[in-house]
C-alpha positions, 0 to 999 in steps of 0.5 A: 921585467916580470911575467905579466901573465903570472905572479903578486896575485893570491887566491882564496881556496878550499876543500874539494875543490882542486881541479877548479882551483888549478883552473883559476890559478892558471887563468888569473896566474896566481902565485899563492893560495890561502884559506878564510876565516871557516876553510881550510887547504887539504894536503891536495892544495897545498901540494900544488907546485909553484905556488905559495901556501898562506895560511890563516893562524888566530892567536887569540881565539879559535881555541876553544879547547884551551879557552874553556879551561881558563874563563878568567883569562877571556877578553874584557872590556868596559861598557857603558850601560843606557842613560836612565832618568832617575824618577826617585831615589832608588833607581834599578838599572839594567845595564845590559840591555841593548847588548848581546848576550851571546856576545858578552857577560858581565864580570863578577870576578874582578870585585865591581866595587873597585873596577866599576862605576856609577856616574851621575851624568847630570853632574858628572860625578862618580857615585860613590860605590856604597849608595850602590849595589847589584843583583848578580842573578839578574845583572841589575844595579840599583843605586841611590839617586837624586829625582831627575838626574840622568845615571849610568853604570860603566861595567867591565864585561867578558867578551866570550864571542869574537866579533869578527868571526860571530860577524862571519858566523851570522853572514855565511849561516854557519849554524851549531856547526861552527862553535864560537871562538871564545877570544882570550887575553895574553895579558894573563900568564896561562895565554901567553904560554899558550899562544907562544906553544900553541904556535910552535905547535902548528908550525911544526904540524903544519909543515907545507904553509909557506907564509903565517897570515896573522889574522891579526895579533891580539885584540880586536878593534871596538866592535859590540853587537846589540840585542838582534845581533846587529852591529851596535857601536864600531870603531876600528881604531878602537881600543875598548877590547884591549882593557882588562884590570891587569892591564890598568894595574900594569899601566899604574906600576910604569906611569904613576896613575891610575885609569878608570873605567871612564877613562875608557868608557869616555861619556859614551863615547869610548874614545872614538877616532872623532875625540880630540884624545886625552893624554890618558888615552894617548898613554894608553895607546903607548903603553898598549903598542909596545906591550903588543909589538914585544909579544907579536915579535916573539910570535914572528920570531918563532915563525921564522924560525921554522924557515917561514915567513909572517905577514899580518892581516890589516883588520880585526885583532890589529889593535897595539900594531898600528903600522904608522905606531912607533913600534911596528917596525920592531915585530919584524913582519915580512908584510902587511896585508889588508882589505881595499875599499877604495883609494884611502884603504889600499894606501893605508896599506901601500904606505907601510914599511914593509918588505911586502904589502897586500891587498884584498880587493872586493867583493870578498866572494861572499854569499851577500853579493855572490848569489843568484841574479846578481853581478859581482863584477859591478863592485869589482869595477868600481872597486879597481878603479878607486884603488888603481888611482892610488896604486899609481901613486904607491903600488902595492907589491900584491894583490888578492881576494877572500873568501870561497872561491868556489862562489865565485866560481859560478859567476865567469863574467866576474872572473873575465874581469878580475883577470883583466884586473890582474894583468893590468896591476902586473903591468902597473906594478912593473913600471910603478916599482921602478921610478917615483911618480911625479908630485907636484906639491907636498901637502899635510893634513893637520889633525889630532892624531897626525901620522899615526892616522896615516891615510886613516882619516876620516875614518870609522869602520873600513869601507863604510859611509858615514853621514857626518865623515863623507863630506871630508873623506872625499879629501883623503881619497882624492889625494890617495890618487893624486900626483902630490906628496902627502904626509900626516901632522898633529898640533905639536908638530905644529907648535915645533915648527911646520916643516919648510917643504910643506906646501899646503896645510889642509885642515878639515871637519866637524868643530871639536872632533879630533879632525878639526881639533878643537881646544888645539886653537885655543893655543896661541902658539898652533894659531901664530906659527899658521898664520906665520906659515901662511903669511910668508907665502905658505897655502891654507885650505880648510873644509868644513869647520876648520880651526873652529871652537867659539872664542873671543870673537870668532868661531873660526880661530883662522878666520883672518887666515880663511876670510870667512866665519860662521854667524853663531846666532851673536852678532845678527845685527850686524849687515852682511854687505859682502856677498859677490861672486869672484866669476872665473877664478883658477880653482873653479875654472872646472867645476859644474856642479858643487858637490858639498856634502853635509851643509855648514850653514850660516858661513859669511865674509868677513871683509870685501877681500874674500872672494867668494867662489860659491854663494847660495842660501846667504851663506859662502860654501866656497872663498879664497882669501890673500893672507900676506904673500899666502893664500887660503882656500875655504869650502863647507865640505868635499865628498868624493867625486871626480869634480871635486878631485879635480876642485881640490886639485886646482885650489892646491895648485892655486893657494901655493903660487904653483898654477903654472904648472898644473897643465903639466902631466894633465888632462883637460877632461876631469873624467881623466888623471895622469900618472909620470915617472920622469925617471924612465920617461914615462906616463899615463892616462886613467879614465876614471869613468864608465864612458868613452872620453875624448881629450887633450892631454898635456905631457910633463912639457906642456905639449897637448895632443888628443887621445881617446880612451875606453871607459876604465882604461888606461893607456900608457906613453913613451916621453 
């Protein structure tokens, strides 16, 4: 058994903070110290006995002395101008309008006539390069246009300020004293050579570093800012910042076809996580992942040569190193560390197959949270309670914090709370690492991405709320700490045949998005295999606009399975007689208030067999349906809440015909959850609320006993 008062915790530190660092190490039982963006660790801190020293290494930023010598090798990306309506036969387009000119500039080093595109968005046609000209002094494209057609310019730009360092720079008000990091691209020869030689030099100069933390490797996720230095576009999974003509030339040689700017710009959507990925885009992702994994492996091998461990921060420049991609293991990393915003983001990290996983808990020790009059322990409590559910399902090996310890030190209430968190985490790890948790059912999340987006479904930007995402992200968050075995599958997986051990398939999302599936539901083989799966006894859960695509008289292509469809206005002349709610249903037994998120109007029951569980405003909000030997459940949305977590759990049990085991390791009160480890005869009850709760709890044999548990508390029991 580990020392429950020490270990598995990383703290940030900084210069001129030696005594306080020693104090915090002792108080929290930390066994590792790290630097942060904008700080460094002096020798006196690196010499503290009994702790590992984590040191950031930025392969492709933070080396301006080199970057300034190779301006041609700066990072690049294709961007789209504003949509401009022509009112005459010649139109001028200021293509940089709306972008932050301290972050990027136009790239004229590659011939714009070859690499750029002007597109008539009214027709979708590419304008012949002979019909447009560039004023390079003013960054203006003049186009011969058809009046009242809409036009855009796809242009190539240089990145001249790393966007993450820029964000940190502005947030922390570093001013002119801290240089703007210029990013560069290892696709180019000099940059590739520099990265390897510079790392070896750095390793020689930093003998006291035990763990090299790559932040991350080479390519930043998509992040552009507007003219006010505010976020303009972000996609945590976006590849926009990994594009270069050099890459496109190499791609054409390997794949036999040429990519264009439009393949990356994608009508202005930039192949976002919500777009159904095209074959070209999937080919490019695969191409870049292979390239990045090979380059990253060389750096990791160098670190190992010097007797140090290599870990990767799951953020910033991580494109190409997606941990659920085919080539990630080739890199040979010793660990992965990432920021934990909730249970889902924790599972993104903890489910990665590496020797060590570590989570950075919130809040970061930054001045946007640590300022006079604020109580950062509020966010810390919320973060811990959400993350703890997921930890109990698959624990991280370590936790930690980032930012400036000198800031956090001024908030003793916060320090006291995270001390409690550290001790509680070590206890959880000590128990949960010895055995696998009990799993009631196997659930498959079906979308266009499948396993490559494991636990990353519905994410736009890490840990942020989005209006058209929260109605679905609640599914992932609920499942992250639920007693279910969860996997992520795509439509090709369905066509190959649905695994026999899957109990329930969940398809959820807005119509025509990657997560609902769009045109994939025009494939008869996909539809037939799902229907067969349910008809023979499987369960299907559809949320939002599942299987949605207007085709052959249906909007929900699996309306027969779900028992519901959507009125799009085409069939208003038909009467809808099926409106009677089914009372006292198994699924809704614990439900008092249904928080669906964003409304999906005009859903109706297709026949009298549909069990309507929630009917409001002349619309079906929830329904259940029998289909052969199987069952389905439909819900308008599922934002995250304790009630909705219980609702989803009951729905899974119902559609999988496992109602009889619902109360195995179960708490009556929805504010509580039970996680069990039958192999070692232990289970725990967690209180996910800010209130003291008294409730009946059932063990693995469904024996009932009453407990009283404090707000946010965890209690362990022996069976």
